[in-house]
DRENNU-874752 format. One record per residue (C-alpha): y, x, z; chain. Coordinates in steps of 0.25 Angstrom, whole numbers, plus 5000, padded with zeros to 4 digits. Example, Ala and Ser with C-alpha at 12.3 -4.5 7.8 and 13.67 -1.06 7.14 Angstrom:
site yy:4982	xx:5049	zz:5031	cadena:A
site yy:4996	xx:5055	zz:5029	cadena:A
***
This chain:
site yy:5107	xx:5298	zz:5268	cadena:A
site yy:5098	xx:5287	zz:5273	cadena:A
site yy:5102	xx:5279	zz:5261	cadena:A
site yy:5100	xx:5290	zz:5252	cadena:A
site yy:5086	xx:5293	zz:5257	cadena:A
site yy:5082	xx:5278	zz:5257	cadena:A
site yy:5087	xx:5278	zz:5242	cadena:A
site yy:5078	xx:5290	zz:5239	cadena:A
site yy:5066	xx:5284	zz:5245	cadena:A
site yy:5068	xx:5271	zz:5239	cadena:A
site yy:5069	xx:5277	zz:5225	cadena:A
site yy:5055	xx:5283	zz:5227	cadena:A
site yy:5041	xx:5276	zz:5226	cadena:A
site yy:5027	xx:5279	zz:5230	cadena:A
site yy:5014	xx:5273	zz:5234	cadena:A
site yy:5011	xx:5264	zz:5246	cadena:A
site yy:5007	xx:5270	zz:5259	cadena:A
site yy:4992	xx:5272	zz:5262	cadena:A
site yy:4988	xx:5271	zz:5248	cadena:A
site yy:4973	xx:5276	zz:5246	cadena:A
site yy:4975	xx:5277	zz:5231	cadena:A
site yy:4988	xx:5285	zz:5232	cadena:A
site yy:4982	xx:5298	zz:5228	cadena:A
site yy:4976	xx:5292	zz:5215	cadena:A
site yy:4989	xx:5285	zz:5213	cadena:A
site yy:4997	xx:5298	zz:5214	cadena:A
site yy:4987	xx:5305	zz:5204	cadena:A
site yy:4989	xx:5293	zz:5194	cadena:A
site yy:5004	xx:5295	zz:5195	cadena:A
site yy:5003	xx:5310	zz:5195	cadena:A
site yy:5014	xx:5311	zz:5205	cadena:A
site yy:5016	xx:5312	zz:5220	cadena:A
site yy:5030	xx:5309	zz:5226	cadena:A
site yy:5033	xx:5317	zz:5239	cadena:A
site yy:5044	xx:5315	zz:5249	cadena:A
site yy:5052	xx:5328	zz:5252	cadena:A
site yy:5064	xx:5332	zz:5260	cadena:A
site yy:5069	xx:5344	zz:5253	cadena:A
site yy:5065	xx:5354	zz:5264	cadena:A
site yy:5063	xx:5367	zz:5257	cadena:A
site yy:5053	xx:5374	zz:5255	cadena:A
site yy:5044	xx:5362	zz:5258	cadena:A
site yy:5048	xx:5352	zz:5248	cadena:A
site yy:5062	xx:5352	zz:5241	cadena:A
site yy:5069	xx:5351	zz:5228	cadena:A
site yy:5074	xx:5363	zz:5220	cadena:A
site yy:5081	xx:5362	zz:5207	cadena:A
site yy:5077	xx:5347	zz:5207	cadena:A
site yy:5062	xx:5351	zz:5208	cadena:A
site yy:5053	xx:5347	zz:5220	cadena:A
site yy:5047	xx:5360	zz:5226	cadena:A
site yy:5043	xx:5366	zz:5240	cadena:A
site yy:5031	xx:5371	zz:5247	cadena:A
site yy:5026	xx:5357	zz:5250	cadena:A
site yy:5029	xx:5352	zz:5236	cadena:A
site yy:5021	xx:5364	zz:5231	cadena:A
site yy:5009	xx:5360	zz:5239	cadena:A
site yy:5010	xx:5346	zz:5234	cadena:A
site yy:5010	xx:5350	zz:5220	cadena:A
site yy:4998	xx:5358	zz:5222	cadena:A
site yy:4990	xx:5348	zz:5230	cadena:A
site yy:4994	xx:5335	zz:5222	cadena:A
site yy:4991	xx:5343	zz:5209	cadena:A
site yy:4977	xx:5345	zz:5214	cadena:A
site yy:4976	xx:5330	zz:5217	cadena:A
site yy:4980	xx:5326	zz:5203	cadena:A
site yy:4995	xx:5323	zz:5206	cadena:A
site yy:5003	xx:5331	zz:5196	cadena:A
site yy:5017	xx:5329	zz:5201	cadena:A
site yy:5025	xx:5330	zz:5215	cadena:A
site yy:5038	xx:5322	zz:5215	cadena:A
site yy:5047	xx:5322	zz:5227	cadena:A
site yy:5057	xx:5313	zz:5234	cadena:A
site yy:5067	xx:5320	zz:5243	cadena:A
site yy:5071	xx:5313	zz:5256	cadena:A
site yy:5076	xx:5317	zz:5270	cadena:A
site yy:5065	xx:5323	zz:5278	cadena:A
site yy:5066	xx:5311	zz:5288	cadena:A
site yy:5063	xx:5301	zz:5277	cadena:A
site yy:5050	xx:5308	zz:5272	cadena:A
site yy:5040	xx:5300	zz:5280	cadena:A
site yy:5048	xx:5287	zz:5279	cadena:A
site yy:5049	xx:5289	zz:5264	cadena:A
site yy:5034	xx:5291	zz:5264	cadena:A
site yy:5031	xx:5279	zz:5272	cadena:A
site yy:5040	xx:5271	zz:5263	cadena:A
site yy:5031	xx:5276	zz:5251	cadena:A
site yy:5043	xx:5283	zz:5244	cadena:A
site yy:5034	xx:5295	zz:5241	cadena:A
site yy:5019	xx:5299	zz:5242	cadena:A
site yy:5020	xx:5309	zz:5253	cadena:A
site yy:5030	xx:5319	zz:5260	cadena:A
site yy:5031	xx:5333	zz:5255	cadena:A
site yy:5040	xx:5340	zz:5265	cadena:A
site yy:5031	xx:5349	zz:5274	cadena:A
site yy:5033	xx:5339	zz:5285	cadena:A
site yy:5028	xx:5343	zz:5299	cadena:A
site yy:5016	xx:5335	zz:5304	cadena:A
site yy:5021	xx:5328	zz:5317	cadena:A
site yy:5014	xx:5317	zz:5325	cadena:A
site yy:5025	xx:5307	zz:5323	cadena:A
site yy:5025	xx:5309	zz:5308	cadena:A
site yy:5010	xx:5308	zz:5307	cadena:A
site yy:5012	xx:5294	zz:5312	cadena:A
site yy:5020	xx:5291	zz:5300	cadena:A
site yy:5013	xx:5298	zz:5289	cadena:A
site yy:5000	xx:5306	zz:5286	cadena:A
site yy:5001	xx:5322	zz:5284	cadena:A
site yy:4993	xx:5331	zz:5276	cadena:A
site yy:4987	xx:5343	zz:5282	cadena:A
site yy:4997	xx:5354	zz:5286	cadena:A
site yy:5004	xx:5361	zz:5274	cadena:A
site yy:5013	xx:5371	zz:5282	cadena:A
site yy:5014	xx:5377	zz:5296	cadena:A
site yy:5028	xx:5375	zz:5302	cadena:A
site yy:5038	xx:5383	zz:5310	cadena:A
site yy:5053	xx:5380	zz:5313	cadena:A
site yy:5065	xx:5389	zz:5311	cadena:A
site yy:5080	xx:5388	zz:5313	cadena:A
site yy:5091	xx:5390	zz:5303	cadena:A
site yy:5103	xx:5395	zz:5310	cadena:A
site yy:5117	xx:5401	zz:5306	cadena:A
site yy:5116	xx:5416	zz:5301	cadena:A
site yy:5113	xx:5425	zz:5312	cadena:A
site yy:5107	xx:5414	zz:5321	cadena:A
site yy:5119	xx:5414	zz:5331	cadena:A
site yy:5113	xx:5406	zz:5341	cadena:A
site yy:5100	xx:5414	zz:5341	cadena:A
site yy:5091	xx:5402	zz:5339	cadena:A
site yy:5076	xx:5405	zz:5338	cadena:A
site yy:5069	xx:5391	zz:5340	cadena:A
site yy:5071	xx:5377	zz:5344	cadena:A
site yy:5072	xx:5381	zz:5359	cadena:A
site yy:5083	xx:5390	zz:5356	cadena:A
site yy:5090	xx:5379	zz:5348	cadena:A
site yy:5090	xx:5371	zz:5361	cadena:A
site yy:5094	xx:5382	zz:5370	cadena:A
site yy:5106	xx:5386	zz:5362	cadena:A
site yy:5110	xx:5371	zz:5360	cadena:A
site yy:5114	xx:5374	zz:5345	cadena:A
site yy:5115	xx:5363	zz:5335	cadena:A
site yy:5102	xx:5360	zz:5328	cadena:A
site yy:5099	xx:5354	zz:5315	cadena:A
site yy:5086	xx:5348	zz:5311	cadena:A
site yy:5081	xx:5341	zz:5299	cadena:A
site yy:5078	xx:5326	zz:5301	cadena:A
site yy:5064	xx:5323	zz:5303	cadena:A
site yy:5060	xx:5338	zz:5304	cadena:A
site yy:5051	xx:5343	zz:5315	cadena:A
site yy:5063	xx:5352	zz:5320	cadena:A
site yy:5070	xx:5339	zz:5323	cadena:A
site yy:5058	xx:5335	zz:5332	cadena:A
site yy:5059	xx:5349	zz:5339	cadena:A
site yy:5073	xx:5347	zz:5342	cadena:A
site yy:5071	xx:5333	zz:5348	cadena:A
site yy:5059	xx:5338	zz:5357	cadena:A
site yy:5068	xx:5350	zz:5362	cadena:A
site yy:5080	xx:5341	zz:5364	cadena:A
site yy:5089	xx:5348	zz:5354	cadena:A
site yy:5100	xx:5341	zz:5348	cadena:A
site yy:5100	xx:5341	zz:5333	cadena:A
site yy:5106	xx:5337	zz:5320	cadena:A
site yy:5097	xx:5332	zz:5309	cadena:A
site yy:5099	xx:5335	zz:5295	cadena:A
site yy:5092	xx:5329	zz:5282	cadena:A
site yy:5088	xx:5342	zz:5275	cadena:A
site yy:5086	xx:5357	zz:5277	cadena:A
site yy:5099	xx:5360	zz:5269	cadena:A
site yy:5106	xx:5351	zz:5279	cadena:A
site yy:5101	xx:5359	zz:5290	cadena:A
site yy:5105	xx:5372	zz:5284	cadena:A
site yy:5119	xx:5366	zz:5281	cadena:A
site yy:5120	xx:5362	zz:5296	cadena:A
site yy:5118	xx:5376	zz:5300	cadena:A
site yy:5127	xx:5383	zz:5290	cadena:A
site yy:5138	xx:5373	zz:5293	cadena:A
site yy:5137	xx:5374	zz:5308	cadena:A
site yy:5133	xx:5360	zz:5310	cadena:A
site yy:5120	xx:5365	zz:5316	cadena:A
site yy:5117	xx:5379	zz:5322	cadena:A
site yy:5102	xx:5378	zz:5318	cadena:A
site yy:5093	xx:5370	zz:5309	cadena:A
site yy:5078	xx:5369	zz:5312	cadena:A
site yy:5068	xx:5368	zz:5302	cadena:A
site yy:5055	xx:5374	zz:5297	cadena:A
site yy:5056	xx:5389	zz:5295	cadena:A
site yy:5051	xx:5388	zz:5281	cadena:A
site yy:5062	xx:5378	zz:5277	cadena:A
site yy:5073	xx:5386	zz:5284	cadena:A
site yy:5069	xx:5400	zz:5278	cadena:A
site yy:5069	xx:5393	zz:5264	cadena:A
site yy:5083	xx:5388	zz:5266	cadena:A
site yy:5088	xx:5401	zz:5270	cadena:A
site yy:5082	xx:5408	zz:5259	cadena:A
site yy:5087	xx:5398	zz:5249	cadena:A
site yy:5101	xx:5398	zz:5255	cadena:A
site yy:5104	xx:5413	zz:5256	cadena:A
site yy:5119	xx:5410	zz:5258	cadena:A
site yy:5117	xx:5401	zz:5270	cadena:A
site yy:5121	xx:5408	zz:5283	cadena:A
site yy:5109	xx:5404	zz:5290	cadena:A
site yy:5097	xx:5411	zz:5297	cadena:A
site yy:5083	xx:5405	zz:5299	cadena:A
site yy:5076	xx:5409	zz:5312	cadena:A
site yy:5061	xx:5414	zz:5313	cadena:A
site yy:5052	xx:5402	zz:5313	cadena:A
site yy:5046	xx:5397	zz:5326	cadena:A
site yy:5037	xx:5386	zz:5331	cadena:A
site yy:5045	xx:5376	zz:5339	cadena:A
site yy:5040	xx:5373	zz:5354	cadena:A
site yy:5041	xx:5359	zz:5359	cadena:A
site yy:5037	xx:5357	zz:5374	cadena:A
site yy:5030	xx:5370	zz:5374	cadena:A
site yy:5022	xx:5367	zz:5362	cadena:A
site yy:5023	xx:5375	zz:5349	cadena:A
site yy:5026	xx:5365	zz:5337	cadena:A
site yy:5016	xx:5370	zz:5327	cadena:A
site yy:5019	xx:5362	zz:5314	cadena:A
site yy:5014	xx:5359	zz:5300	cadena:A
site yy:5019	xx:5352	zz:5288	cadena:A
site yy:5012	xx:5343	zz:5279	cadena:A
site yy:5013	xx:5333	zz:5268	cadena:A
site yy:5015	xx:5319	zz:5272	cadena:A
site yy:5007	xx:5306	zz:5267	cadena:A
site yy:5008	xx:5292	zz:5270	cadena:A
site yy:4999	xx:5287	zz:5281	cadena:A
site yy:4987	xx:5281	zz:5273	cadena:A
site yy:4988	xx:5290	zz:5261	cadena:A
site yy:4976	xx:5298	zz:5266	cadena:A
site yy:4969	xx:5300	zz:5253	cadena:A
site yy:4981	xx:5307	zz:5247	cadena:A
site yy:4983	xx:5315	zz:5260	cadena:A
site yy:4968	xx:5319	zz:5261	cadena:A
site yy:4968	xx:5324	zz:5246	cadena:A
site yy:4981	xx:5332	zz:5249	cadena:A
site yy:4975	xx:5338	zz:5261	cadena:A
site yy:4963	xx:5343	zz:5253	cadena:A
site yy:4971	xx:5350	zz:5243	cadena:A
site yy:4981	xx:5355	zz:5254	cadena:A
site yy:4969	xx:5362	zz:5261	cadena:A
site yy:4965	xx:5370	zz:5249	cadena:A
site yy:4979	xx:5376	zz:5250	cadena:A
site yy:4982	xx:5378	zz:5265	cadena:A
site yy:4968	xx:5384	zz:5266	cadena:A
site yy:4972	xx:5395	zz:5256	cadena:A
site yy:4984	xx:5403	zz:5260	cadena:A
site yy:4986	xx:5409	zz:5246	cadena:A
site yy:4986	xx:5396	zz:5239	cadena:A
site yy:4995	xx:5390	zz:5250	cadena:A
site yy:5005	xx:5401	zz:5248	cadena:A
site yy:5004	xx:5400	zz:5233	cadena:A
site yy:5009	xx:5386	zz:5234	cadena:A
site yy:5020	xx:5387	zz:5246	cadena:A
site yy:5023	xx:5402	zz:5247	cadena:A
site yy:5034	xx:5402	zz:5237	cadena:A
site yy:5041	xx:5392	zz:5246	cadena:A
site yy:5041	xx:5402	zz:5258	cadena:A
site yy:5028	xx:5398	zz:5265	cadena:A
site yy:5019	xx:5408	zz:5270	cadena:A
site yy:5005	xx:5408	zz:5277	cadena:A
site yy:5013	xx:5405	zz:5290	cadena:A
site yy:5015	xx:5391	zz:5285	cadena:A
site yy:5001	xx:5389	zz:5280	cadena:A
site yy:4995	xx:5378	zz:5289	cadena:A
site yy:4986	xx:5382	zz:5301	cadena:A
site yy:4973	xx:5375	zz:5298	cadena:A
site yy:4972	xx:5372	zz:5313	cadena:A
site yy:4985	xx:5364	zz:5312	cadena:A
site yy:4981	xx:5350	zz:5307	cadena:A
site yy:4988	xx:5337	zz:5304	cadena:A
site yy:4980	xx:5330	zz:5314	cadena:A
site yy:4984	xx:5339	zz:5325	cadena:A
site yy:4999	xx:5339	zz:5321	cadena:A
site yy:4999	xx:5324	zz:5320	cadena:A
site yy:4993	xx:5323	zz:5334	cadena:A
site yy:5003	xx:5333	zz:5339	cadena:A
site yy:4992	xx:5342	zz:5344	cadena:A
site yy:4994	xx:5354	zz:5335	cadena:A
***
């Protein structure tokens, strides 16, 4: 898998880090290349076409910025920021959670989605799981996606876990019995269940994980290289026009299962999330 990802990344080209002229170069080229990890409904391929809520936002915003086309490069979630740093694509389109350790490696846009976690379990939820604490208490086999925030929750709570590369791998782990539960964002798990009606799984109600007594209120955003401030700031200006208008926001992302519950809280800022004070 590592060799495959390396091959995919090497095959892609982009623009140097911290390029103040990147916005104009992308306008001249007419295309922005995004890295994505195939997590529906944020950014994924369907019938060979790049789609998803994050992609829909990008097409709207970059269109306003004079960039007509959004193209994608599919890599494992854990390879997104390294691929960005290696200049294999121009930005990351994955609804990635804004976390302090990630902010040291890259630059995040303003929040695009509020996040809650859910659990995918076998039909009937035989272990009665409700949240991460119940996973720990029951001692069940947990699967999480490599690089995803749920992996960090498991580490903080001292829960042993098996890591998988993709959401589909997580569902397969549950249906095959290799895992009792797969933790991911509620939006993603409900999308998978809806689009895999024959899979013998259920999805628990979404919850906010609590670590050391502190609710883990989270938000996802687009990721830029450190130094690509002009591109990020231009993106944020257009994003604000969308997130400040619930109807416009839902017109763009609603068809992917997003509701006003996922609309970013204006009080939840990238700066506070990067500082770990949110």
